C-alpha positions as CSV (number, residue, x, y, z in Angstrom):
1,M,166.6,65.3,89.4
2,R,167.1,65.3,93.2
3,I,165.3,67.9,95.3
4,L,166.1,68.5,98.9
5,V,162.9,69.1,100.8
6,L,163.7,70.7,104.1
7,N,161.3,71.2,107.0
8,G,161.8,73.3,110.1
9,P,160.6,73.0,113.7
10,N,157.5,71.2,114.7
11,L,156.8,69.9,111.2
12,G,157.7,66.4,112.4
13,R,154.5,66.6,114.3
14,L,152.3,66.9,111.2
15,G,149.2,64.8,111.4
16,T,148.8,65.5,115.2
17,R,149.8,69.1,115.6
18,E,146.8,71.5,115.0
19,P,145.1,69.3,112.3
20,E,142.6,72.1,111.8
21,V,145.5,74.3,110.5
22,Y,147.9,71.7,109.1
23,G,145.7,68.8,108.2
24,T,146.1,65.1,109.1
25,A,148.8,64.1,106.6
26,T,152.2,63.4,107.9
27,I,155.8,64.3,106.9
28,D,155.9,60.8,105.2
29,D,153.3,62.0,102.8
30,I,155.5,64.7,101.3
31,A,158.0,62.6,99.2
32,P,155.3,61.0,96.9
33,L,153.8,64.5,96.3
34,V,157.2,65.9,95.3
35,E,158.1,62.9,93.2
36,A,154.7,63.2,91.4
37,A,155.9,66.4,89.8
38,G,158.4,64.4,87.7
39,S,157.8,62.8,84.4
40,L,159.2,59.9,82.3
41,E,161.8,62.4,80.9
42,Q,162.5,64.1,84.2
43,R,162.3,61.7,87.2
44,V,162.3,63.5,90.6
45,E,163.8,62.1,93.8
46,A,162.7,63.8,97.0
47,D,165.1,63.8,99.9
48,V,162.8,64.9,102.7
49,R,164.3,66.0,106.0
50,Q,162.9,67.6,109.1
51,T,164.7,69.2,112.1
52,D,163.9,71.3,115.1
53,D,167.5,72.5,115.1
54,E,168.4,75.7,113.3
55,A,172.1,74.8,112.9
56,E,171.3,71.5,111.3
57,L,168.9,73.2,108.9
58,V,171.6,75.8,108.0
59,G,174.1,72.9,107.4
60,W,171.6,71.2,105.0
61,I,171.3,74.5,103.0
62,H,175.1,74.6,102.8
63,E,175.1,71.0,101.5
64,A,172.6,72.1,98.8
65,V,174.7,75.1,97.8
66,D,177.8,72.9,97.5
67,A,176.0,70.3,95.4
68,R,173.9,72.8,93.4
69,T,170.8,71.0,94.6
70,P,167.3,72.6,94.3
71,V,165.6,73.2,97.6
72,I,162.0,73.2,98.8
73,L,162.1,74.8,102.2
74,N,159.3,75.1,104.8
75,P,161.2,77.0,107.4
76,A,158.3,76.9,109.9
77,A,158.9,79.2,112.9
78,F,162.4,80.1,111.5
79,T,160.6,81.9,108.7
80,H,160.0,85.0,110.9
81,Y,163.4,85.5,112.6
82,S,166.2,83.3,111.5
83,Y,168.7,85.5,109.8
84,A,171.2,82.7,110.0
85,L,168.9,80.6,107.8
86,R,168.2,83.6,105.5
87,D,171.9,84.1,105.0
88,A,172.5,80.5,104.2
89,C,169.5,80.5,101.7
90,A,170.9,83.6,100.0
91,Q,173.9,81.5,98.9
92,L,171.6,79.5,96.7
93,Q,170.8,82.5,94.5
94,G,172.3,81.9,91.1
95,V,173.2,78.4,92.1
96,A,169.9,76.4,92.5
97,P,166.3,77.3,92.9
98,L,164.8,77.7,96.4
99,V,161.1,77.6,96.8
100,E,159.7,78.6,100.2
101,V,156.6,76.6,101.1
102,H,154.0,77.1,103.9
103,I,151.2,74.6,104.5
104,S,148.9,77.3,105.8
105,N,148.7,80.9,104.6
106,P,150.8,82.9,107.1
107,H,149.2,86.1,105.9
108,A,145.7,84.9,107.0
109,R,147.0,84.1,110.5
110,E,148.5,86.1,113.4
111,A,150.3,89.3,112.5
112,F,153.7,88.0,113.7
113,R,153.5,85.3,110.9
114,H,153.1,87.9,108.2
115,T,156.9,88.6,107.9
116,S,159.3,86.2,106.3
117,V,163.0,86.9,106.3
118,I,163.5,84.0,103.8
119,S,161.1,85.3,101.1
120,G,163.5,88.0,99.9
121,V,166.1,85.4,98.8
122,A,163.7,82.7,97.6
123,T,163.1,82.0,93.9
124,G,159.4,81.8,94.7
125,I,156.9,81.3,97.5
126,I,153.9,78.9,97.8
127,A,151.5,79.2,100.7
128,G,148.1,78.0,101.8
129,F,147.6,74.9,99.7
130,G,148.3,72.3,102.4
131,L,150.8,69.6,101.5
132,D,150.0,70.1,97.8
133,G,152.3,73.2,98.1
134,Y,155.2,70.8,98.0
135,R,154.0,69.3,94.7
136,L,153.5,72.7,93.3
137,A,157.0,73.8,94.4
138,A,158.5,70.7,92.8
139,A,156.6,71.3,89.5
140,A,158.0,74.9,89.5
141,I,161.5,73.6,90.0
142,V,161.1,70.9,87.3
143,G,159.7,73.5,84.9
144,R,162.7,75.7,85.2
């Protein structure tokens, strides 16, 4: 099973950006976590990508829709205001699972982070478990 693992703005800076919030692991540490959710019967291949560009992220979601590929999405700052990304994600409904992931718990942070325009079209949401949230998301997808 191939899972597209998409990461939004500033997540390429993991390991150096606010380690007290996001930890010291880097984006390169995500693929092994996702692939660990597989088994001998259901091998998982993680295609991990990161962009600071909203249009590129929307294009990757379109790619997932067309290929019926499950998606783990950390929309980062786009979580709170990108209706373009939300509309692209809505196209996955009934096509492939979409799990929204956040490394920190946005509800325990500043008030502007409490709203996600993506959550309403996601299959599920995992937040606050650090990078382990990606593994949990993959396990949920594999379990479906």
